[in-house]
Each structure stands twice: as C-alpha cells, then as structure tokens.
N, C-alpha and C positions, 0 to 999 in steps of 0.2 A: 497816089495823090501828092501833089507838090507840098513842100514844107510851108510855103506862104498860105496855102489853103488851110492847112491844119492850124497854123498860127491864127488865122482869121476865125476859125471855128472856136478855138479856145478863148480868144478875145471876146467873141459873141457871148459865150457862156459866162465869162468873168463879168461882163457888163451887167448881166442879170443880178449879180451879187454885190452891187455897189453899196447897199445900205449897211449901216452899222448897228443893227438891231441884235440883241444878245440871245433872244429866244423866241419861239413861236407860241409861248403860253399867253395867248391873246385874251386875257381876262382884264376887264376894265378895273382900274384902281378905284375902290369905293370912296365916295366923298361924303363929308358930313353935311354938305349944303343940301337943303331941300329944294325941290323944284329945279334941279340942274338940267337945263335943256340939252346941253352938250352930252352929258352922261346918258340921258334918255336915248338920244340918237345913236350913240356908240353901242349901247346895249342892244338896240333894235338891229343895228348893222351886224353885230356879232351873231344874233339869232338867225339872220338871213344868209350868212356865209355857208359855203359848202364845207362841211366837216367830214373827215374821213381818216381811217387808219392806214389804208393803202390806196394808191392810185396807179393806174396803168394807162399811160398815153402810148398805146401800142402802134398807132399810125400817126406820125407827125412829120413835119418838115421844118428845117431852119432855113430861112431865106434871107439873103443879105447881098449887099453890093460891096465888093472889095476891089480897090484900085480901078474902079470904073467897070468892073465885070459883075454881072448879076449871076448869083448862084443859088441853087435850091438843093438841099441835101436831105434825103430821107433819114429819119431817126426815130428812136423810141425812148421814153422816159418811164422809169418805175420808181415809185416813192413808198417807203415805209416810214410813216410820220415819226420825226425826231430821231431816226435811226440810220437810214440809208437812202441814197438817191443813186440809181444807175442810169447812165446816159449812153445810149448805143448809137453809133453813126454807121449808116448802112448805104454807102454811096453806089454800090455795085449790085443791082438786082436783088436787094434785100439781104445781101451777105454782110455780116458784121465785120467792119474793117478796123474800127476804133471803138474803145469802150472806156468810159470814165466811171469809177466807183468812188462815190463821195460819202464819207462818214463825218460825224461832227468834228473829229480831230485830224483827219488826214485825207489825202486824195491819191488814188492810183489811176494812171492812164495807161491803157494797153494799145500798142500799135501791132495789130495782129498780122499785118502784111509783112512787116519786117521782124516780127517775133521779138519786140522790145517792150519793156514796161518802164514807167516813170513813177516815182514816188515823190510827192511834194506836200507842202503844208499851205494852209491859208495865209499864214504870216508871210511866207516867201512870195506868194502871188500878189499879196497886198503891196509888198515892197517893190516888186517888178512893175506893177501896173499903176502904182500910186493911188490906189483906192482901197477902202476897207472891205474885206471879204470874209464871210464865214458861212458855214453850212446852213444855218437857219435863215439867212438872208435869201438864199436861192430857194429854199423850201417855201418861205412866205410868198415870194413873188410868183412862183409857179402855182401856188394854192389860191391866188386871188384873195389874200387875207389883209385885213387892216392891222397896222402895227404903228408904234411910235418909235421913231429912229433913235437908236442908242439905248432903248429901254427894254426890259424883260416883260413889261406889262404896259397896258395902255393907261396913261396918266390923264384921265379926263379933266382934272383941274387945270392942267397946263395946255389943254387943247382949246382951239378957238373954232367956233361954229359959224358958218355963214351960209346963206341960201342964194341961189341964182334965180333969175326971173323965169327960167324955164322949169323950175321945180327941183332941180338937182341941188345937192348940198355939198359943202366942202368942210373937211376937218383939217385944220392947220396946226402944225407943231414945230417948235424951234428948239434945237439942242446945240448950243454953242454956235459954231459957224455953219451948221447944217440946218436947213429948213425943209420942211416937208408939207406938201399940199396934196391931200387925197380927196378925190371927187367921186360922188356916188349918184347912181341913176334913180329912176322913180321906184325901183324895187329894192332900193338901198344896196345895190350891187356896186362893187368897186369898179369904176370905169377908167380912172386915171390916177396915177401916182407920180408926182414930180419931186425929185430930190435935188436940192441945190447946195453946193458947197461954196459959200461966199469967199472963203479964204483962197481957194484955188481957182475961183471964177469958172467953175464947170458945173454942169447939170446933166441929169438924165431923166427922161420921161418914159413912163410905162403906160401904154394905153391898151385897155381890154375891150374886145368887141365880139360881135357874132355870138351872143349868149344863146344857149340852148339848154333845155332840161335833159340831163343825163343821169340815169339811175336815181331820179328824184331830186337831183341837185341842179340848181341854176348856175351854169358855169360858162366862162368865155371860151370860144373855140379859136381865138386868135389873140396874140399879144404882140404889140409893136413896141420896140425899144428904140428910143431916139437919144443917143449920147451927143453932147455938145463938143466933146474934146477928142474925138477919134476921126481924124481927117481922111484916113484911108478905108474906114469901115462905116457903112451907113445902111439905112433902110433895113434894119434887122427885124425880122418877123418870125414868131413861132406860130405855126398853124397846127391844129389838132383835128384829125379826121375821126378818131375813135378814142374815147376815154371810158374806162371802167373804174368804179369806186368800190372799195371794200370787197373785192373778189380775191380769190386765192392767187397769189403771184409768187413766182420763184425768184429769189434773190441770191443766187449762188455766186459766191466770190470766185473770181478767176484764180487758178493756181499759178501764181507768179513764178514758181520754180521752173516752169516750162519756158520762161522768157528770159532774155538777156537784159539785165538792169542797165539802164542808160541814164545820163544826166538830163534833168528837165530842161536845162539850157539848150540842149540840142533840139528839143521839140519847139521851144519858143522862138528860136532865132529864125529869121526869114532868109530867103535866098539873097 
C-alpha cells in the first residue's frame, strides 16, 4: 500500500479526534436552578445513549476520497471503554496489514507488511496536524456520545437549548474560540455534531445516520466526517456492518519486539 494511502488513512482517523474534551465521564453538572429545561433534556439524552464497557465493530469500512480517488478499506475497531481502542486495517482479503493501538497516553502503529512499528503521542500528532487530539475524543465520537468541548463533564448551565420546527433539538456550547452545536433526533439520539474553531477559521462536522437497534442499543451504522480544511481528503465515511456490545473481546497488545522501530515521520510523509 502506498505511503500516501497510509497518510490518508491516518489523517482520516485524526480528523475523528478534533475535539478538545478531556474525558468521557458524561455526567451533567448539577444546577441549583429549578425547572432548568436544558438540564432536563441533557439528562434525557444521556439516558437514551448507548452505554457499554466493550464494543466490537468487527465488520466496518472507512471510505474516503483522496486526491480525487475514491477508496474503501475494510477495517475493524475494538473498544474497551476508557482503556484501549484497537483499529485494524485489512485491505487484502481480510488480512491485517496495519494496526493502531491507542491508549489514553500513547499510540502505537504497526506496519505488518514491512515489519515496522511507530510509537507516538497525541501531543505530537496535535502539533503536526494543527488540531487538538486525545484518546477520549476519539472514543466519544465513535460512541455517539454527547459532550461539552474542553470539559470533563457536561456543564448544563453553560449550554443553550433550541428547538427546530421538525421537532429536533440543538445543544450549543462555547469554550473560548471553539463552538459546538449538537443536534438530536426524535429519539434524542445524536445525529450531528459540528465543531468550529473561529480563530483558525476551520470546522468539522460529524453526521450520524442509519440508526438500528443492536444488542438493545439504538446506534448509528454510519458516520460521515466533513472537515473544512483538508483540501486533498474528503467524503470521509465510517460504515459499520456488524457491532457487538459488552461481549468478550480479545485486546492483546502486539509484541513490538518482533518489529523494527521506525520514526513516525516516515509514516506521515507522503510520496
């Protein structure tokens, strides 16, 4: 697989982690005000969200356009909440060619074709891509969860509630130069999340669709990511054909001693 394709794959995953939320402990901050409509809706939204300790997206694809070429790559994602995310890229008849092991403090990427591994940090990737990245951001976005950008909890007093004519509602939140607008459907399911950085004049939109009941949880089977600042990468979609929640999953870390350590710059640079 060409280096530019790997670069596009990594960029796609990095775009998922644009948000600057510190944790996924999504408990609404209690307010002393009585009759707070915003707090009421936030609590109802949290009740309706899909909660799990483990998730196995065993059959998935990442689809995107890179330099005018449409690509679709088979992949799988395994999550152990607040602990580990494993992302496996399987471009050749289900054979794992690349694997990313994400923990809250570091990232390891394995190039199994060339027997190399790369060790990097969220701070380094944030510097390279010019956007804030951390483990919990990616977990929240993959989990279709409500959050307040830059906060460890949902601050209902600082959120603004509005309703659309079609019955959907919006929760808006501002943190410095970052503004966030989360939209919810008739089942109080998160259907869109838009993050805008006014200082950098860039934005990214996450749209969730094709909701289905899986293991008793109402969950989107497709996520579309629309960044405004990546000219060579567009039409990013994650599609999930099979999801299992709270089942026994194996999260065996790869023995990096079997691989040659390489610099992450070699992986990120394009041809």
